[in-house]
VMD Tcl script that builds the backbone (N, CA, C; Angstrom):
set m [mol new atoms 174]
animate dup $m
set s [atomselect $m all]
$s set {name element resname resid chain x y z} {
  {N N MET 1 A 240.274 104.711 157.121}
  {CA C MET 1 A 239.357 103.584 157.103}
  {C C MET 1 A 238.955 103.264 155.663}
  {N N THR 2 A 238.623 104.262 154.878}
  {CA C THR 2 A 238.206 104.039 153.500}
  {C C THR 2 A 239.354 103.493 152.667}
  {N N ALA 3 A 240.560 104.004 152.864}
  {CA C ALA 3 A 241.714 103.525 152.097}
  {C C ALA 3 A 241.961 102.051 152.374}
  {N N GLY 4 A 241.777 101.627 153.607}
  {CA C GLY 4 A 241.953 100.216 153.945}
  {C C GLY 4 A 240.925 99.343 153.263}
  {N N ALA 5 A 239.694 99.824 153.184}
  {CA C ALA 5 A 238.637 99.056 152.514}
  {C C ALA 5 A 238.910 98.948 151.018}
  {N N VAL 6 A 239.414 100.022 150.425}
  {CA C VAL 6 A 239.726 99.991 148.996}
  {C C VAL 6 A 240.866 99.017 148.731}
  {N N LEU 7 A 241.899 99.040 149.560}
  {CA C LEU 7 A 243.022 98.119 149.376}
  {C C LEU 7 A 242.597 96.675 149.589}
  {N N ALA 8 A 241.755 96.429 150.573}
  {CA C ALA 8 A 241.270 95.071 150.805}
  {C C ALA 8 A 240.425 94.600 149.634}
  {N N GLY 9 A 239.598 95.481 149.090}
  {CA C GLY 9 A 238.767 95.126 147.942}
  {C C GLY 9 A 239.600 94.842 146.713}
  {N N ALA 10 A 240.665 95.594 146.515}
  {CA C ALA 10 A 241.529 95.369 145.357}
  {C C ALA 10 A 242.236 94.025 145.467}
  {N N GLY 11 A 242.636 93.641 146.661}
  {CA C GLY 11 A 243.276 92.338 146.856}
  {C C GLY 11 A 242.312 91.199 146.609}
  {N N ALA 12 A 241.078 91.365 147.049}
  {CA C ALA 12 A 240.076 90.321 146.843}
  {C C ALA 12 A 239.736 90.194 145.368}
  {N N ALA 13 A 239.659 91.319 144.659}
  {CA C ALA 13 A 239.322 91.268 143.232}
  {C C ALA 13 A 240.416 90.562 142.446}
  {N N GLY 14 A 241.662 90.744 142.831}
  {CA C GLY 14 A 242.761 90.087 142.142}
  {C C GLY 14 A 242.815 88.596 142.423}
  {N N ALA 15 A 242.194 88.169 143.508}
  {CA C ALA 15 A 242.252 86.764 143.903}
  {C C ALA 15 A 241.051 85.959 143.432}
  {N N THR 16 A 240.104 86.589 142.750}
  {CA C THR 16 A 238.917 85.850 142.320}
  {C C THR 16 A 239.273 84.910 141.171}
  {N N PRO 17 A 238.714 83.708 141.189}
  {CA C PRO 17 A 239.008 82.751 140.113}
  {C C PRO 17 A 238.333 83.154 138.806}
  {N N ALA 18 A 238.805 82.599 137.745}
  {CA C ALA 18 A 238.208 82.853 136.427}
  {C C ALA 18 A 236.807 82.247 136.386}
  {N N PRO 19 A 235.904 82.816 135.609}
  {CA C PRO 19 A 234.561 82.241 135.511}
  {C C PRO 19 A 234.618 80.853 134.880}
  {N N PRO 20 A 233.669 80.001 135.224}
  {CA C PRO 20 A 233.676 78.648 134.664}
  {C C PRO 20 A 233.434 78.672 133.161}
  {N N SER 21 A 233.901 77.643 132.505}
  {CA C SER 21 A 233.706 77.542 131.065}
  {C C SER 21 A 232.223 77.292 130.767}
  {N N PRO 22 A 231.783 77.587 129.549}
  {CA C PRO 22 A 230.377 77.323 129.200}
  {C C PRO 22 A 230.011 75.845 129.342}
  {N N ALA 23 A 230.920 74.954 128.990}
  {CA C ALA 23 A 230.634 73.517 129.122}
  {C C ALA 23 A 230.453 73.139 130.587}
  {N N CYS 24 A 231.274 73.727 131.443}
  {CA C CYS 24 A 231.162 73.453 132.880}
  {C C CYS 24 A 229.799 73.919 133.400}
  {N N SER 25 A 229.385 75.104 132.997}
  {CA C SER 25 A 228.089 75.627 133.428}
  {C C SER 25 A 226.938 74.778 132.898}
  {N N LEU 26 A 227.045 74.342 131.642}
  {CA C LEU 26 A 225.986 73.520 131.053}
  {C C LEU 26 A 225.809 72.195 131.785}
  {N N VAL 27 A 226.887 71.666 132.333}
  {CA C VAL 27 A 226.817 70.394 133.049}
  {C C VAL 27 A 226.471 70.616 134.519}
  {N N SER 28 A 227.042 71.634 135.124}
  {CA C SER 28 A 226.897 71.834 136.565}
  {C C SER 28 A 225.480 72.187 137.005}
  {N N TRP 29 A 224.840 73.126 136.311}
  {CA C TRP 29 A 223.519 73.561 136.763}
  {C C TRP 29 A 222.489 72.438 136.761}
  {N N PRO 30 A 222.358 71.645 135.705}
  {CA C PRO 30 A 221.389 70.534 135.784}
  {C C PRO 30 A 221.743 69.525 136.885}
  {N N LEU 31 A 223.051 69.304 137.086}
  {CA C LEU 31 A 223.454 68.372 138.143}
  {C C LEU 31 A 223.060 68.901 139.515}
  {N N VAL 32 A 223.221 70.195 139.728}
  {CA C VAL 32 A 222.845 70.790 141.015}
  {C C VAL 32 A 221.358 70.584 141.271}
  {N N PHE 33 A 220.533 70.869 140.271}
  {CA C PHE 33 A 219.088 70.700 140.445}
  {C C PHE 33 A 218.713 69.237 140.648}
  {N N LEU 34 A 219.353 68.344 139.927}
  {CA C LEU 34 A 219.064 66.917 140.067}
  {C C LEU 34 A 219.428 66.413 141.465}
  {N N VAL 35 A 220.598 66.799 141.939}
  {CA C VAL 35 A 221.024 66.367 143.273}
  {C C VAL 35 A 220.100 66.950 144.337}
  {N N GLU 36 A 219.746 68.224 144.225}
  {CA C GLU 36 A 218.848 68.832 145.204}
  {C C GLU 36 A 217.469 68.179 145.173}
  {N N ALA 37 A 216.993 67.806 144.004}
  {CA C ALA 37 A 215.682 67.172 143.890}
  {C C ALA 37 A 215.672 65.753 144.458}
  {N N THR 38 A 216.848 65.131 144.523}
  {CA C THR 38 A 216.906 63.744 145.004}
  {C C THR 38 A 217.497 63.623 146.403}
  {N N GLY 39 A 217.539 64.720 147.158}
  {CA C GLY 39 A 217.947 64.598 148.555}
  {C C GLY 39 A 219.089 65.484 148.989}
  {N N GLY 40 A 219.617 66.313 148.130}
  {CA C GLY 40 A 220.686 67.231 148.523}
  {C C GLY 40 A 221.957 66.505 148.929}
  {N N ALA 41 A 222.456 66.800 150.120}
  {CA C ALA 41 A 223.720 66.224 150.583}
  {C C ALA 41 A 223.629 64.710 150.779}
  {N N SER 42 A 222.423 64.187 150.983}
  {CA C SER 42 A 222.264 62.751 151.168}
  {C C SER 42 A 221.795 62.050 149.891}
  {N N SER 43 A 221.867 62.734 148.769}
  {CA C SER 43 A 221.417 62.173 147.496}
  {C C SER 43 A 222.315 61.019 147.062}
  {N N PRO 44 A 221.722 59.935 146.567}
  {CA C PRO 44 A 222.544 58.833 146.054}
  {C C PRO 44 A 223.263 59.207 144.759}
  {N N LEU 45 A 222.838 60.284 144.111}
  {CA C LEU 45 A 223.467 60.722 142.865}
  {C C LEU 45 A 224.651 61.665 143.086}
  {N N LEU 46 A 224.885 62.078 144.322}
  {CA C LEU 46 A 225.941 63.052 144.596}
  {C C LEU 46 A 227.330 62.569 144.170}
  {N N PRO 47 A 227.739 61.335 144.466}
  {CA C PRO 47 A 229.071 60.895 144.007}
  {C C PRO 47 A 229.198 60.891 142.479}
  {N N LEU 48 A 228.158 60.478 141.796}
  {CA C LEU 48 A 228.174 60.476 140.332}
  {C C LEU 48 A 228.254 61.902 139.795}
  {N N ALA 49 A 227.468 62.802 140.375}
  {CA C ALA 49 A 227.485 64.201 139.945}
  {C C ALA 49 A 228.859 64.824 140.182}
  {N N ASP 50 A 229.476 64.511 141.308}
  {CA C ASP 50 A 230.815 65.039 141.601}
  {C C ASP 50 A 231.841 64.540 140.589}
  {N N SER 51 A 231.764 63.271 140.231}
  {CA C SER 51 A 232.745 62.737 139.283}
  {C C SER 51 A 232.527 63.309 137.886}
  {N N ILE 52 A 231.280 63.507 137.474}
  {CA C ILE 52 A 231.011 64.117 136.163}
  {C C ILE 52 A 231.514 65.542 136.149}
  {N N GLN 53 A 231.242 66.271 137.211}
  {CA C GLN 53 A 231.678 67.667 137.265}
  {C C GLN 53 A 233.205 67.761 137.289}
  {N N ALA 54 A 233.866 66.848 137.960}
  {CA C ALA 54 A 235.328 66.860 138.000}
  {C C ALA 54 A 235.937 66.593 136.610}
  {N N MET 55 A 235.264 65.801 135.785}
  {CA C MET 55 A 235.762 65.533 134.440}
  {C C MET 55 A 235.570 66.730 133.506}
  {N N VAL 56 A 234.473 67.466 133.677}
  {CA C VAL 56 A 234.147 68.551 132.751}
  {C C VAL 56 A 234.750 69.891 133.180}
  {N N CYS 57 A 234.758 70.150 134.477}
  {CA C CYS 57 A 235.229 71.447 134.982}
  {C C CYS 57 A 236.690 71.341 135.441}
  {N N PRO 58 A 237.519 72.278 134.997}
  {CA C PRO 58 A 238.934 72.211 135.412}
  {C C PRO 58 A 239.135 72.550 136.861}
}
mol reanalyze $m
mol bondsrecalc $m
mol representation Tube
mol addrep $m
C-alpha cells in the first residue's frame, strides 16, 4: 500500500506545471481581487481580466 502511494506521488510531482512567472503573478493577483470585488463569476470585468491574463501568462 505504501509503495503504491509513493509511486503515485512521484508521478503527480513529475506532472506539476512550472510556477508562474513573476510578471504573471503581478498581473493575476490584482485581477483576481478586482473580479471578486465586482461580482466574481458574474463580474462585468471578467472577460477583460481573462484577456489581460492570457496576454501576460503563457
